[in-house]
C-alpha angles and dihedrals in degrees: 000000000000092000101057118015100174141027088241090059090050089051090055090053090047090051089053086057089057091257090286109213092231097050119079138171114254126194142155137213090242093057092043090051091050091052093042092240120153108253096208094051090050090062087072093058110131111247095016104157106155127044123178120196129205134160123263092263096050092258129116121294111285095026096090142030104285114130099239094179090057092046092047091052090047091053092048094049094044127083090242112134102161133103122306114202135180118239129181145076135262133173089217093074124196096003090057091049091052090051090049091053089051091051090054094045091053092046092050093044093061116104107250117239117265 
C-alpha cells in the first residue's frame, strides 16, 4: 500500500501510539515479496502480531517455489509468537488447503539450525 510499505514503518507508527497492547503489526509473505523485503528479517519487527503466509505465486503453501523449510526455521529461531495464517488460492479446494497445512506443519517441525 502507499500508506505503509514495510513492517518496520508500521512498527514506528505503533511506537508513536505508545505500543498500545491492542494494536499489532500485520504482514504477509506476499506483501513482503511485492515490496522486495526480506521475509526472515521481518519476523524480528517489534510488535509483529500477525503473519500470513502464501507461496511465491499467490497460491497456497506448497504450490509454488517458496522454501518452506527455510521459512519454518526462520519462524522457529525468531522471537515471533503471534498468529500464523494461510493465505492464497487454489482451484483444488479443501484438499489443497489440507496439503498446505501439512506443508506448514512439516516446515515448523524441522529442528532449526544451530
